[in-house]
C-alpha positions in Angstrom: 37.6 -8.0 -13.2 37.0 -10.3 -10.2 36.6 -7.3 -7.6 34.0 -6.1 -9.7 32.3 -9.0 -9.7 32.3 -9.8 -6.0 31.0 -6.2 -5.4 27.9 -6.9 -8.0 27.4 -10.4 -6.1 27.4 -8.7 -2.4 25.3 -5.9 -3.5 22.9 -8.0 -5.0 22.5 -10.5 -2.1 22.1 -7.1 0.2 19.4 -6.0 -2.1 17.8 -9.5 -2.0 18.1 -9.8 1.7 16.3 -6.2 2.4 13.3 -7.4 -0.6 12.7 -10.5 1.7 12.4 -8.3 5.0 9.7 -6.4 3.3 6.2 -6.4 5.1 2.8 -5.1 4.1 4.0 -2.1 6.3 6.5 -1.3 3.5 4.9 1.6 1.4 5.8 -0.3 -1.8 4.3 -3.5 -0.6 1.2 -1.8 0.9 0.8 -0.1 -2.5 1.5 -3.2 -5.1 -1.0 -5.2 -2.6 -3.9 -2.9 -2.4 -3.7 -2.1 -6.1 -5.2 -5.6 -6.7 -9.0 -5.2 -6.2 -9.7 -8.8 -4.8 -6.6 -8.0 -1.9 -7.7 -4.9 -1.5 -11.4 -6.1 -1.2 -10.2 -8.5 1.6 -8.4 -6.1 3.6 -11.2 -3.8 4.0 -13.9 -7.2 4.6 -10.9 -8.3 7.4 -10.7 -4.7 9.0 -14.7 -3.9 8.9 -16.1 -7.4 9.0 -19.7 -5.7 10.2 -20.1 -4.1 6.7 -20.7 -6.4 4.0 -18.1 -5.2 1.6 -18.8 -5.6 -2.2 -15.7 -6.3 -4.6 -14.2 -2.7 -4.8 -13.1 -1.2 -8.1 -11.5 1.9 -8.4 -8.5 1.2 -6.5 -6.0 4.0 -6.9 -2.6 4.3 -5.0 -1.6 7.9 -3.9 -4.7 9.7 -4.8 -4.9 13.2 -4.4 -8.5 14.8 -3.4 -8.7 18.4 -3.9 -10.7 20.5 -1.3 -12.1 23.6 -2.0 -12.6 24.5 1.6 -9.0 23.7 2.5 -7.8 25.3 -0.5 -4.9 22.2 -0.7 -4.7 18.4 -1.6 -5.0 15.9 0.3 -3.1 12.6 -0.4 -4.5 8.9 0.4 -2.6 5.8 0.5 -5.4 3.9 -1.3 -8.6 5.3 -2.6 -11.3 2.6 -3.4 -15.1 2.3 -4.2 -17.3 -0.9 -4.0 -20.2 -1.8 -6.1 -23.0 0.2 -3.8 -20.7 3.4 -4.6 -19.4 3.7 -1.0 -15.8 5.0 -0.9 -13.2 3.6 1.2 -9.9 5.3 2.0 -7.3 3.0 3.4 -4.0 4.6 5.2 -1.2 2.6 6.5 0.4 3.9 9.9 3.6 2.4 11.5 4.2 3.1 14.9 8.0 2.6 15.7 8.3 0.3 18.8 11.8 0.9 19.8 11.2 3.8 22.0 
């Protein structure tokens, strides 16, 4: 019984440490943060300061867009629209700097 408890505690500590190490470059964290329209608007405004981005709504993670021309769907990380009807497609790309 004590061994099981010790294993459970060790696993819990490892999971907690892994969670604490996550950043916005993690797909899970990026999706969770970008589902918040206020945070999503703030990020787009910071990335594109030359645009006056109104509050974003219709923030959909993992949006599939079907193309008749390509006869296949494209999946966007985040698909959002502002009050002016402009569409914003957000993609997170991570480069491995170790190589």
